[in-house]
N, C-alpha and C positions, 0 to 999 in steps of 0.2 A: 540498397545495402551492399557495400563492398565486402568482398570476402576478406576475412581477417587472416593474417599470416601467423599470428601466435595464438596458441590455445589458451582459453580463459577458464580458470577454475574458480569455483566458490569454495573458499577456505574458512569462512566464518559466518555464523548466523546469530543474529540478536533479534528476538521477537517477543513482544508482549501484547496481550489482547484479553478479551473476556474469557478465553480458554486457559489463561495462565501465563507462565513465563518460561521461555526456552523451548527447544525442539521436542523434548520428550513429553512435556505437559501437553503441548499441542497435538502430538501424535496420539497420545492416549485418549484425549477428548474426541478427536476425529474418528478414531476407530470404535468408540462407543456409540457413535451415530445418534446422539441425543442433543440436538440443538436447543439452546436456552437463551432467553433474553429477558430484559426488564420491561414489563408492560404497565407498571404502576407509577414509578417515580415521575415520569414525564407524560403520564396519561393525557390523551389517548395514544400518544406516540410510542412506538416500539424502539428501544435502544439497547445496544450491546455494551454494557459498561465494562471498564477495565477491571480485571481481577485485582485482588489485593496485592500490591507491590510495595516492597520495602525500598524506597528510593535511596535510603541512606547507604545501601550496599554499593552504589555506584557514584552517588553525588553527595557532597557534604551538605550539612544543614545550611551553612552560610550561603553556599552556591544555590541551593534550592530556593532560598527566600527571594531571589531576584528573577525567578523563572515563573512563567505561567505553566499550567499543567501540561499543555501540549509540548512545551520545551522539556519538562521533566521526563515525559514519556519518551521523547526522541533521544535525549541525552542518555537515558538509562539503557534503551535498546542498543544504542551505538556502543556503549561500554560492554554489553553482553557480546556483541559481534566481535569486538576487539579481543575479548577474553577467549572466545571460541576459536579465533584464528591464531591465538598464541602470540599476539603482538602487543598486548596491553603492557604499558610500562617499559617499552623498548624504544627509546628516543631515536635510535639509529634507523628504525623502520618508520616510526610515526612522523619523523621530520620530513620524510619524502613521500608520505602517503597522501594521495589525492583524495579529496572529499567532494561528493556531489549530493546535495540535500534537496529533497522535494517537500515543500511545506506550504501551508496556507498563510493567511495574513494575521494570525494571532486571534486573541479573544477580545470581545467587546466589553464595554462598561455597561452592564445590564441596568444599573440604577439610572444612568443618564438616558439610555434608550427608552426605558419605561416612562420616565418623566416627559420625554419629548412626545412619545406616542399618546400619552394621556392628555397633554396640553395642546397639541397641534390641532385637534378637531374643534376646539373652541376658540382658536386664535383668530383675530380679525384679519391678520395678514400672515397666512401659514408660512410663506417663504421667508419673510423677515423673522418670524418667530424661530424657525429652524436655524437660520444663520446665527441669531443671537444666542440661542442655547448652545450651539456647537462651539461658539467662540468663548463662552463664559463657563461652561460646565465640564468640558473635556480637559483633563490635566495635560500639561505639555508633554509629560513623559509617556503618555498613552501611545503616541505614535511610535516612539522608539521601542516600546514593549511589544508592539505588534509587528515589527519588521521580521519577515520570515528568515532573513539571513542571521538573525540572532541565534537560531537553533544551531547553525554551523559554528557560530562564534562560541556558544556554550560548549559544544563538543570539543572544540579546539582548546578551550580553557581547562575544562574538566579532565579531558583524556589526553591532551598533548598532541593531537593530530594537527600538524603545522605545514603540510604540503600545500598544494594549490587548493582553492575552495571555490565552488560554484553553488548557487542556490537557485532553484527553479520554482516558479509559481504557475498555477494553471490547472488546478484540480488533477484529474486522473492523468492527463497528458504529461504533467510535470513529472510524475513518478515514472511513467514509461520512458520518457526521454532521458531522465537522469541515468537510468540503467543502460539505455542504448548508447549514450555518449561515453560512459565509463567503459563499456565493453569495446566500443570502437577505438578508444584511445589505447587501451591495452593491446588490442589486436594490431594496431598500427605502430606499436613501439613507442608511443608518446607517454605511456604510463606503465609502471610495473605492478603497482598495488593501489587499490582504491577502496574507500569506504563509501557506500552508496545506500540511500534509503530516505526515510522520512517518518513523520508522526502525525497523529490526528486525535483531537479530543472531541468525541461525538456526544458528550454529555453536556450540551450547551443549548439552552432555550432559544438563543438568538439564531443558531443554525436551524433548529427545528422549525422556527417561524419562517425562515427564508425558504426552506424546501417545501414547507406546507403551502406557501404562496404559489409555488410552481406545481402543486399537486403531486409531489414526488415522495412525501413522507409516509411510510407504512404506519398504519394505525390499528389499534385494538388487539390484534393477536399476531404472533409470529407464524408465518407460513414459509415453506421452502420457496426458494427463488422461482422455480419453474411453475409454481402453483399460485402465483400472486396475481396474474391476469391484470397487470397494470397498476396494482395497488402501491407500487413504489418501493423504496429501500428503507432499511432501518440503519440509522447511523451507528457506527461502532468506534470505540476508542481503541487505537492500536498504534504500536511503534514497530518498525521493521527496518533493520539494516543488514547489509551483506558486506563482507570483505571479499572482493574478487581480485584475482591477480593472475599474471602470466604464469603458465605452468612451470617454465624454467626458473622463474623467481621463487615460486613456492618450493620447488625441489631443492634449490640452493640453500634455503633456510630450514629444510627438513619438515615442511608443513605437509600434512595429509589433506588431500582434496575431499570435499563433501560431495561435489558433483561438478560436471562440466557445463558451462554456459555456452552453448553452441551457436546460438543466434538470437538477436534482438532486433525487431523491425517495428516501425511505427508509421502511422498515417493519421489523417484528420478528415472527418466527414461532418457534414451538417446533419440535422435530424429530419430531413425529408425521408419519407418512408423508403426503405431499401438502401439508404446511403451507407449505413454502417455495414450492411451485408456486402456491398460493393468494395468497401475498404478492407474488410476481412478477407474477401476473396483475393484481392490484390496482394495482401500480406502473405496469405497462405502459399501463393505461387512462388514466393521467395524462399520458403523454408521446406516445402513439401518433399523435395528430393532428399532431405536429410532424415525424414521420419521413417522409422522401421515398422513394417507391417507386423501386427500381432503383439508388439511389446510396448506400445505407446498409449497414452491416455491424455485427456485434457483437464486442466484445472481452469475453470472459468471464473473470470472476475465480474460476471454479470451482476447488475445492481438490482434489477426488478423494475427500474424505470423504463418507460416506453417512449418511442418505439425501439429504443436501442436493444432491449432484451429480446424482443420478438425477432429482430434482425439477427442477433447472435444465435438464437435458437434455430432459425432457418439455416444459417451457415453450418451449425453443428450437425443438423440432420443430414446434411450432404456428406458427412463423414461418419457413417454408422458403425464403422469398424473401431472407432475411438470411444472408449468409455469416458463419460463426462462427470465431473463433480463441480458444483458451484459452491465455492467456499463462503460466499456471502450469507448463506443460510446459517452458518455457524458464527462468523466473525462480525456480521453486519458490514456496512460499507464505510471505508475509511478514506476514500478519495485519494489524496496524493500517495500515501504509502501502500495502497492496496496491491499494486502490481508487484512491488518488492516483497510484500508478505506472501503472495502466491508463488513467487519464485522460491522463497525460503521453504514453503510447504512442499513444493515440487521436489526440491533437493532432498528434503527429509523422506519423502515417499520413495524416490528412486534408491535412496540409501537403504530403505527397508525392503526394496524389491517388490513392493505390492501397493495396491491402491486401497484407500480406506473405503468403507461401505457407502452405498447410496444414502442420501439424506431426504429423498422425497418419495412419495407414493404414486407419482404420476406414471412411472415406468420410463421416464426420459433418462434418468440415471440408472445405468445397468451395472450389475456385478462384473468384475474383471477377474478371470481365473488365471490368465497368463502372468508370467513374471513381468514386472514393470521395469523397463530400462530407459524410457524416455517420457517426458511430460511436455506437452505444448501448453503454454500458459497464455491465456487471452486476457486482454484488458480492453473493455469497451466503456468509454465514459458515459455518465448519465446524460450528458448533453452532447459532447463531441470528444473525439480523441481515441483512436484505436491502436492497439499494439499486440504483437505476438512475440513469444520467446520460446526457445527450445532448451530444456534442461535434460542432461543425460547422465546416466550412471557411468562411472569410470571403473574399468576393469571387469 
């Protein structure tokens, strides 16, 4: 990580999840310390469904009709971030705003998938059967509807963000690197203001099936992250976007900062035991000199999947002076936008000057009495991809 020359501020937050819409709704639910999830709709799987959202407030009915739900979630959250930053409807700013989106590959045709799974077990030639069904059953537009960069395109069309555009795929790593690159570009003077984030629809049987095949899907009951003992993660529907910009650019337009984004670093490890621990240790060495004793905490993006979660817990036990909170207990796991969501929650927390209460009964999450001025945000992918960021209070 090269030292950035320009200070980077978070000036806009747009978040939606099972906790509601916007910073205050999320802060209220986090301070109540009562995690909740849906254990019946997709039983036996545990899912954190999106709260009731009026998409019409940000997206016209006509525009919604051509979007899948993950695109509606992301486009809506992006609009909230632009509103929060005070740039919504200002083409002189939006026309040069850079956009970096982290997203998955879209949603599948469940009817086609179900028919293939039902028929392939009785097919004389399974390979030929699969090819024939894919050629004849998939509509041509399906592939266009699944392109992840359509989320960036919809944000551009709906909200008028027309500067440069980048879209990353690659689960948790995509979200981490989207923020890292936006932060680096601003620090290097290559960008003044950027919209960065992503979205995820966790209420999908096809995703639950895929993660169950990998023994990663949490089942039967919601448990706090640190008490799952390898039981896996609960998918969550969420959208998270931030407006980040150079401090002098924000000052020039009279924008008030929410928090400072002081550092973003990333790495990639395989899932051999201890690999993620090594990656986190290397990343910590890059940010540790910036962390203030007594006034910092950790917002963990731990998923509940192993061995990644055990590695992260080992890393965190090496820093007992930092109070820890795992937001996945409340939000579920949203893959690409999870890191951006945790950055947003970190900015909200430092704005309040305190940490929300622990959410588990294991004793790993401890109360924090000191004023909160900094938050270290961790991101450890369920399979691979690690990141750290440092969010700071301004003033």
